[in-house]
C-alpha positions, 0 to 999 in steps of 0.5 A: 113508104111502100107496101110489102104487098104490092103497088098501092097506086095500082090497087087504087086504080083497080079499085076505081075501075071495079067500083065505078059502075056500082057508084055511078048507078047508086049516085043516079038514084039520088037524082032520079026522083028528088024528094021521093024513093027510087023505082024498084027497077032502078034499085035492082041495077045497083044490087046486081052491079057488083060481083065478088068474082074477079 
């Protein structure tokens, strides 16, 4: 079934490309300090890793 708005495969690929850096940074927070909070410096990276600009 095709979308009237474009190729969904291309959209998924673009989404993966755009979101991967943000996801990778956030996943790293989970293993940085097992059983404890992530450092403030580490928390700053994901906050700035995603932009709404194209």
